[in-house]
Each structure stands twice: as structure tokens, then as C-alpha cells.
C-alpha positions as CSV (number, residue, x, y, z in Angstrom):
1,X,0.0,0.0,0.0
2,X,2.8,2.4,0.9
3,X,4.6,2.0,-2.4
4,X,1.4,2.3,-4.4
5,X,0.4,5.5,-2.6
6,X,3.8,7.1,-3.0
7,X,3.9,6.3,-6.7
8,X,0.3,7.1,-7.7
9,X,-0.4,10.2,-5.5
10,X,3.0,11.2,-4.0
11,X,2.2,14.7,-2.8
12,X,-1.1,13.8,-1.2
13,X,0.7,10.7,0.3
14,X,3.4,12.8,2.0
15,X,0.9,15.3,3.3
16,X,-1.4,12.6,4.6
17,X,1.5,10.9,6.4
18,X,2.5,14.2,8.1
19,X,-1.1,15.0,9.0
20,X,-1.6,11.6,10.7
21,X,1.8,11.0,12.3
22,X,3.6,14.3,12.6
23,X,7.0,15.7,11.7
24,X,8.6,12.2,11.6
25,X,7.2,9.2,9.9
26,X,8.7,5.9,8.7
27,X,8.4,4.4,5.2
28,X,9.6,1.1,3.7
29,X,9.7,2.0,0.0
30,X,11.5,-1.3,-1.1
31,X,12.5,-4.6,0.6
32,X,15.1,-4.0,3.3
33,X,15.0,-0.2,3.1
34,X,13.7,1.9,6.1
35,X,13.3,5.6,5.5
36,X,12.5,8.1,8.3
37,X,11.1,11.2,6.6
38,X,11.1,14.5,8.5
39,X,10.2,18.2,8.0
40,X,11.7,19.3,11.3
41,X,14.0,22.3,10.5
42,X,16.4,21.3,13.3
43,X,16.7,17.8,11.9
44,X,17.2,19.2,8.4
45,X,20.1,21.4,9.7
46,X,21.6,18.5,11.6
47,X,21.6,16.3,8.5
48,X,23.2,18.9,6.3
49,X,25.8,20.0,8.8
50,X,26.5,16.6,10.3
51,X,29.6,14.4,9.9
52,X,29.4,12.9,6.3
53,X,31.2,9.8,7.6
54,X,28.2,9.1,9.8
55,X,25.6,10.3,7.3
56,X,26.2,8.3,4.1
57,X,24.5,9.8,1.0
58,X,26.2,7.5,-1.4
59,X,24.7,4.4,0.3
60,X,21.3,6.1,0.3
61,X,21.5,6.7,-3.5
62,X,22.3,3.1,-4.4
63,X,19.0,2.8,-6.3
64,X,20.5,5.1,-9.0
65,X,23.4,2.9,-9.8
66,X,21.8,1.2,-12.9
67,X,21.5,4.6,-14.5
68,X,24.5,6.7,-13.3
69,X,27.0,3.9,-12.7
70,X,28.9,2.8,-9.6
71,X,31.6,5.5,-10.0
72,X,29.1,8.3,-10.0
73,X,29.8,11.1,-7.5
74,X,26.2,10.5,-6.3
75,X,27.1,7.0,-5.1
76,X,30.5,7.8,-3.5
77,X,31.2,8.6,0.1
78,X,34.2,9.9,2.1
79,X,37.4,11.1,0.5
80,X,36.6,9.6,-2.8
81,X,33.4,11.6,-3.0
82,X,35.1,14.9,-2.1
83,X,37.8,14.3,-4.8
84,X,35.3,13.6,-7.6
85,X,33.1,16.5,-6.4
86,X,36.0,19.0,-6.6
87,X,36.7,17.7,-10.1
88,X,33.1,18.3,-11.2
89,X,32.5,21.6,-9.5
90,X,35.1,23.6,-11.3
91,X,33.3,23.9,-14.7
92,X,30.1,25.1,-13.0
93,X,31.4,28.3,-11.4
94,X,32.6,31.7,-12.3
95,X,33.4,32.7,-15.9
96,X,33.0,29.2,-17.2
97,X,29.4,29.1,-16.0
98,X,28.5,32.5,-17.4
99,X,29.9,31.6,-20.8
100,X,27.1,29.1,-21.2
101,X,24.4,31.7,-20.9
102,X,24.6,32.7,-24.6
103,X,24.3,29.0,-25.7
104,X,21.3,28.4,-23.4
105,X,19.5,31.5,-24.7
106,X,20.2,30.5,-28.3
107,X,18.8,27.0,-27.8
108,X,15.8,28.3,-25.9
109,X,14.9,30.9,-28.6
110,X,15.0,28.2,-31.4
111,X,12.7,25.9,-29.5
112,X,10.3,28.6,-28.4
113,X,10.0,29.8,-32.0
114,X,8.5,26.4,-32.9
115,X,5.8,26.5,-30.2
116,X,2.2,26.3,-31.4
117,X,0.3,29.5,-31.0
118,X,-3.2,29.7,-29.4
119,X,-3.6,26.1,-28.4
120,X,-2.5,24.2,-25.3
121,X,0.6,22.0,-25.3
122,X,2.7,20.3,-22.6
123,X,5.6,22.5,-21.6
124,X,7.5,19.5,-20.2
125,X,8.3,18.0,-23.6
126,X,9.7,21.3,-24.9
127,X,11.7,21.9,-21.7
128,X,13.1,18.4,-22.0
129,X,14.2,19.1,-25.5
130,X,15.9,22.4,-24.5
131,X,17.7,21.0,-21.5
132,X,18.8,17.9,-23.3
133,X,20.3,19.9,-26.1
134,X,22.1,22.1,-23.5
135,X,23.6,19.0,-21.9
136,X,24.6,17.6,-25.4
137,X,26.4,20.9,-26.3
138,X,27.6,22.4,-23.1
139,X,28.5,19.2,-21.1
140,X,29.0,16.4,-23.6
141,X,30.4,18.7,-26.3
142,X,28.8,16.9,-29.2
143,X,29.1,19.2,-32.2
144,X,27.9,17.0,-35.0
145,X,24.1,17.2,-35.2
146,X,23.5,13.7,-36.3
147,X,25.7,12.3,-33.6
148,X,24.0,14.6,-31.1
149,X,20.6,13.4,-32.1
150,X,21.6,9.7,-31.9
151,X,23.1,10.1,-28.4
152,X,20.1,12.2,-27.2
153,X,17.7,9.5,-28.4
154,X,19.6,6.7,-26.6
155,X,19.8,8.8,-23.4
156,X,16.1,9.7,-23.5
157,X,15.2,6.0,-23.9
158,X,16.9,5.2,-20.6
159,X,15.1,8.1,-18.8
160,X,11.7,7.3,-20.5
161,X,11.9,3.7,-19.2
162,X,11.9,5.2,-15.7
163,X,9.2,7.8,-16.2
164,X,6.0,5.8,-16.2
165,X,4.2,5.2,-12.9
166,X,4.0,1.5,-13.7
167,X,7.8,1.3,-14.2
168,X,8.5,3.3,-11.1
169,X,6.3,1.0,-9.0
170,X,7.7,-2.2,-10.6
171,X,11.3,-1.2,-10.2
172,X,10.9,0.0,-6.6
173,X,9.2,-3.3,-5.6
174,X,11.9,-5.4,-7.2
175,X,14.9,-3.4,-5.9
176,X,16.9,-4.7,-3.0
177,X,18.5,-2.6,-0.2
178,X,21.8,-2.5,-2.1
179,X,20.4,-1.5,-5.5
180,X,18.8,-3.1,-8.6
181,X,16.9,-6.3,-8.7
182,X,16.0,-8.7,-11.6
183,X,13.3,-9.0,-14.1
184,X,12.0,-7.7,-17.4
185,X,12.0,-4.0,-16.5
186,X,15.5,-4.1,-15.2
187,X,16.7,-6.0,-18.4
188,X,15.1,-3.3,-20.5
189,X,16.9,-0.6,-18.5
190,X,20.3,-2.4,-18.7
191,X,19.8,-2.9,-22.5
192,X,19.1,0.8,-23.0
193,X,22.1,1.6,-20.9
194,X,24.4,-0.6,-23.0
195,X,23.2,1.2,-26.2
196,X,23.8,4.6,-24.7
197,X,27.2,3.6,-23.3
198,X,28.4,2.5,-26.7
199,X,27.7,6.0,-28.1
200,X,29.2,7.7,-25.0
201,X,32.5,5.7,-25.3
202,X,32.6,6.6,-29.0
203,X,32.4,10.3,-28.1
204,X,35.1,9.9,-25.5
205,X,37.4,8.2,-28.1
206,X,36.7,11.1,-30.6
207,X,37.6,13.7,-28.0
208,X,40.7,11.9,-26.9
209,X,41.8,12.0,-30.5
210,X,41.4,15.8,-30.5
211,X,38.0,16.1,-32.2
212,X,35.8,18.9,-30.9
213,X,36.3,22.0,-28.7
214,X,37.7,21.8,-25.2
215,X,35.6,24.6,-23.7
216,X,32.8,22.2,-22.6
217,X,32.6,20.3,-19.4
218,X,33.8,17.1,-21.0
219,X,36.9,18.9,-22.2
220,X,37.6,20.0,-18.7
221,X,37.1,16.5,-17.3
222,X,39.4,15.0,-19.9
223,X,42.2,17.4,-18.9
224,X,41.7,16.9,-15.2
225,X,44.2,14.9,-13.2
226,X,44.0,13.3,-9.7
227,X,46.6,13.8,-6.9
228,X,48.9,11.3,-8.6
229,X,48.7,13.0,-12.0
230,X,46.5,10.3,-13.5
231,X,43.7,11.1,-16.0
232,X,40.2,9.8,-15.4
233,X,39.3,6.4,-16.9
234,X,36.5,6.0,-19.5
235,X,34.3,4.4,-16.8
236,X,34.8,7.4,-14.5
237,X,34.0,9.8,-17.3
238,X,30.9,7.9,-18.4
239,X,29.5,7.8,-14.9
240,X,30.1,11.5,-14.2
241,X,28.6,12.4,-17.6
242,X,25.5,10.4,-16.7
243,X,25.4,12.0,-13.3
244,X,25.4,15.5,-14.9
245,X,22.7,14.3,-17.3
246,X,20.4,13.1,-14.5
247,X,21.1,16.1,-12.3
248,X,20.9,18.7,-15.1
249,X,18.4,17.5,-17.7
250,X,15.2,15.8,-16.4
251,X,15.2,17.7,-13.1
252,X,15.8,21.2,-14.7
253,X,13.2,20.5,-17.4
254,X,10.6,19.5,-14.8
255,X,11.4,22.6,-12.7
256,X,10.9,24.8,-15.8
257,X,7.6,23.1,-16.7
258,X,6.3,23.7,-13.2
259,X,7.4,27.3,-13.4
260,X,5.4,27.9,-16.6
261,X,2.4,25.9,-15.3
262,X,2.4,28.1,-12.1
263,X,2.8,31.4,-14.1
264,X,-0.3,30.7,-16.2
265,X,-2.3,30.8,-13.0
266,X,-0.7,33.9,-11.5
267,X,-1.9,36.9,-13.4
268,X,-0.2,39.5,-11.1
269,X,3.2,37.7,-11.4
270,X,2.9,37.5,-15.2
271,X,2.0,41.2,-15.5
272,X,5.1,42.1,-13.4
273,X,7.3,39.9,-15.6
274,X,6.0,41.4,-18.8
275,X,6.2,45.0,-17.4
276,X,10.0,44.6,-17.1
277,X,11.5,41.5,-18.8
278,X,15.0,42.7,-17.9
279,X,14.4,42.6,-14.1
280,X,16.8,39.7,-13.4
281,X,16.1,39.9,-9.6
282,X,12.4,39.3,-10.1
283,X,13.0,36.5,-12.6
284,X,15.3,34.9,-10.1
285,X,12.6,35.2,-7.4
286,X,10.0,33.6,-9.6
287,X,12.3,30.7,-10.3
288,X,13.1,30.2,-6.6
289,X,9.4,30.4,-5.6
290,X,8.6,27.8,-8.2
291,X,11.3,25.5,-6.7
292,X,9.8,26.1,-3.3
293,X,6.2,25.4,-4.1
294,X,6.9,22.6,-6.6
295,X,10.3,21.0,-5.8
296,X,11.3,18.4,-8.3
297,X,12.7,16.0,-5.7
298,X,10.5,15.1,-2.7
299,X,13.3,14.4,-0.3
300,X,17.0,13.6,0.1
301,X,18.4,10.7,2.2
302,X,21.4,9.8,4.3
303,X,22.1,6.3,5.6
304,X,23.2,6.2,9.2
305,X,26.6,4.6,9.8
306,X,25.9,4.5,13.5
307,X,22.9,5.3,15.9
308,X,22.0,9.0,15.8
309,X,19.3,11.1,17.5
310,X,17.0,13.4,15.5
311,X,14.4,15.3,17.5
312,X,12.9,12.8,20.0
313,X,14.0,9.7,18.1
314,X,17.2,7.6,18.4
315,X,17.5,5.9,15.1
316,X,19.6,2.8,14.6
317,X,22.5,2.3,12.1
318,X,21.3,1.3,8.7
319,X,18.2,3.4,8.8
320,X,18.0,6.3,6.3
321,X,17.0,9.8,7.5
322,X,15.3,11.8,4.8
323,X,14.7,15.5,5.1
324,X,11.6,16.2,3.0
325,X,12.0,19.1,0.6
326,X,8.3,19.1,-0.3
327,X,7.1,19.2,3.3
328,X,9.7,21.7,4.6
329,X,8.8,24.2,1.9
330,X,5.2,24.1,3.0
331,X,5.8,25.0,6.7
332,X,3.7,28.0,7.6
333,X,6.2,29.0,10.3
334,X,8.8,29.4,7.6
335,X,6.6,30.5,4.7
336,X,3.4,32.4,5.7
337,X,0.5,31.4,3.3
338,X,2.7,28.5,2.1
339,X,0.3,27.4,-0.7
340,X,0.4,30.8,-2.4
341,X,2.8,31.6,-5.2
342,X,4.6,34.7,-3.9
343,X,8.0,35.5,-5.5
344,X,8.2,38.6,-3.4
345,X,9.2,36.3,-0.5
346,X,12.7,36.0,-2.0
347,X,13.0,39.7,-2.4
348,X,11.7,40.8,1.0
349,X,13.0,38.0,3.4
350,X,15.1,35.4,1.7
351,X,14.9,32.0,3.6
352,X,17.8,30.6,5.6
353,X,20.3,28.2,4.1
354,X,18.5,25.1,5.5
355,X,14.9,26.4,4.9
356,X,15.0,26.4,1.1
357,X,16.6,23.1,-0.1
358,X,15.6,22.2,-3.6
359,X,19.2,21.2,-4.3
360,X,19.8,19.5,-0.9
361,X,22.5,21.0,1.3
362,X,25.9,20.7,2.9
363,X,28.8,18.8,1.2
364,X,26.2,16.9,-0.8
365,X,24.4,19.9,-2.2
366,X,23.7,19.4,-5.9
367,X,26.9,20.4,-7.7
368,X,24.9,21.6,-10.7
369,X,22.7,24.0,-8.6
370,X,24.3,27.2,-10.0
371,X,24.1,25.9,-13.5
372,X,20.4,24.8,-13.1
373,X,19.4,28.2,-11.7
374,X,21.3,30.0,-14.5
375,X,19.5,27.8,-17.1
376,X,16.1,28.3,-15.5
377,X,16.5,32.1,-15.4
378,X,17.8,32.2,-19.0
379,X,15.0,30.1,-20.4
380,X,12.3,32.0,-18.5
381,X,13.7,35.3,-19.7
382,X,13.6,34.1,-23.3
383,X,10.0,32.9,-22.9
384,X,9.0,36.3,-21.6
385,X,10.8,38.1,-24.4
386,X,9.4,35.8,-27.1
387,X,5.8,35.0,-26.4
388,X,2.9,35.9,-24.2
389,X,1.7,33.2,-21.8
390,X,-2.0,32.9,-21.8
391,X,-4.0,32.4,-18.5
392,X,-5.0,28.8,-17.8
393,X,-8.7,27.9,-17.6
394,X,-8.4,24.6,-15.7
395,X,-7.3,24.1,-12.1
396,X,-3.8,23.6,-11.0
397,X,-2.1,20.4,-12.2
398,X,-1.6,17.6,-9.6
399,X,1.8,16.2,-8.8
400,X,2.7,12.9,-10.5
401,X,5.7,10.7,-9.9
402,X,7.9,10.5,-13.0
403,X,10.9,8.4,-12.1
404,X,12.6,10.1,-9.2
405,X,10.9,13.4,-9.8
406,X,7.6,15.1,-8.9
407,X,6.3,16.3,-12.3
408,X,3.1,18.0,-13.4
409,X,0.4,15.4,-14.1
410,X,-0.5,16.8,-17.5
411,X,3.0,17.8,-18.5
412,X,2.5,21.5,-17.5
413,X,-0.1,22.5,-20.1
414,X,0.4,26.1,-21.4
415,X,-0.8,28.2,-24.3
416,X,1.0,31.2,-25.8
417,X,0.5,34.0,-28.4
């Protein structure tokens, strides 16, 4: 019953658990996995500031291994995680990050120009196309269009296999505490991975032979060396590229779809955006409020390496503590009128570090957070400059589980002129 409720009606399920039990409740999402979910701000702070040797994020992310690979920074803990994290963070800061803005804007303009006028369509599909092309060009550095399309199709096939509710439920029920299980769905996923891996390794070989520019993220990773002067292996590169794909494509596309879905229901916010499309502070506030009210990930998890106390509870080793992004962002003591979409919150009284956590926090905060925010601001600015979003007639879209994400149930239906 628990797994079915979490997959079919995830937002209502979380809210019902909190309403009936309180700030801490226990879930068993798959065999052998015990998850203690909390929206207690003090527990959230304790998780993100605690000793990472006792709070193991890599162990808690084991379910992602079939997609991102065992060498992914998401699955590593300790010194190995910090080493890989430092390697991946460098291309996503400072001047390197800002140089990608022009490419993102160009890609967004091209896709927006092809939007139908005057009839509703799902924003999520277009946002997926935009963010996937950004990843292909800015991260993977695939310059040849045909090769880019082949790789994009193979990567999307993997993600689409995880997107349906039936697949999500089936995979979660057959997974073990250490990761993937067996069966037809898993075989389909592994087959799609092998096809995508072949194309990724072809791209790595081309780049090692000097084909393509070196200004993209892959170029940076190819040139990186560890403390012994060794270059990364192809397996390490493949796993980190897939990590960046998972962290920077589907999640950002879903966040953008939610942002547009919300805006069509907020006339005052829309009018302020169109009154001054160059107001970057307000665009940033809109993006942040969308990530507050409709976070893409419901929670983050840490596996306890030893018994630890959170609030009134002493949790044993092996249990996973999971700060709920979704529930924390709806606390009335942190966000007055929490159900309202009010970007002004982020202009008048920005929340504390551990009160707004769409990207997690601490040493495990999403390493692509700055890139995702830049991409969301840039795409939203291009939408405002290019088209007029029309007010929605129907009620707000419900939350639907799509793989690991909380997505709009109808794909974020919008209409423009």
C-alpha cells in the first residue's frame, strides 16, 4: 500500500503521512529499506551539517546505480566523493558558468519559435528538448548534429523507461537494499544503458583523438588529473557524464515546466514579468518560488553509519534519515501562506540556508545547482521576451511521480501567443 500511494499520488501521500503522524514518519519503499522522513527544520540542519562519515549519502543513493553507474559522485562517500566532487564543481562556477548563458539562450529561442500559438501543449516536452540539447552541447560537447541526435535518443530512452508510474512502481518493488533487482523491467533498462554507453564511449574516443572543442565540461574533465597525476578512466568519465545528465536535464526540465504551469495561474506575477522583462532579480525570485512550491525531488536521504538522534528519536544504524524538501517548503512557520505563489518572499526576506533546499545541502548539495538556476533564469527570460503566456482555464495540475521526480500530471499544459 505504501509504495502504491507514494507512486500514484505522491504529494497527497506525503501530506497525509505528516497530518496523521507528525514531523517524523517511517516508510519502507522497497525490501530492506527503512526511510524516516522529516520536515523538522532542526533535523534538516543536523543532517546537512553533520559528519558525512556518519551520514552516508552514497549508500542512500544506491538505487540510482543502474543509471548513473557505480563511479558516480552520487554513489560515493568519504574522501573519494570529495575528490570527484571537486573535479566536477570547477566547470560550473565563475566565468566558465557565465559563458554558457549565450548558448542556453540561443537553444531556448530556437525551440520557443517552434511552439504552437493559441492552443495548449505540454511545456515539459519542450523543456526536456531544451535542457537535453544544452547538456549535449555544453556538457558532452557533441558538435555533429546527427551524432548529437543519436546520443540524445539513446539517453532519453533510458530516462523514459523510468518515467511511467507502472515502471516506477515495478522497479521499486523489485529493488533490494543494495540496489537493482532482476526481471524484465531491469533487463530493458540495462539494455538501453548498453546502447547509450556505446555512443558515449565513441564520443570519448573522438575527444581523446582531438575532435571537438575543449571549452565544454567534457573537455575540462578529460584534462583533469588526480593527486597522482592520473587522467580519469573512461568508466569514471561515463559515470560522471551520466550524473550530470540526470542532475541537469530531467530535473531542470521538470522545474521549468512547473514554473510555466504556475505562471499561467498567477496573473499579477505574469504582469510584473512582462512589465519589465529585464528585471533579473524578479525573474530569479520567480524561479526560486517555483522551486519552493513545486520542488522536483520530494526528499534527500542519508544512511546512518551509527545510531543517531534526531528530535525525540534515536535511530539505529542502517536506517535512512530523509529531510523532505516538499514538506519543509510548506511549513507555515517558515513561509506564511505557504500554498500561495509569492516570488516577493525571496526579495523581502530570503529564507535561511536550510529552509530552502531544492538542491539539498551541505557537502552533498547538488553540484549543478548554480548551472540549473542560471539555465532556468535564462530560459524563462527568453519565454517572456518571445511570447505571451495565456492564463489557464483549468485548475492547478496535480503532482505525478515521474521516475525520481515530482512532475506536473499533464506535463505542464500552457498556451501562448
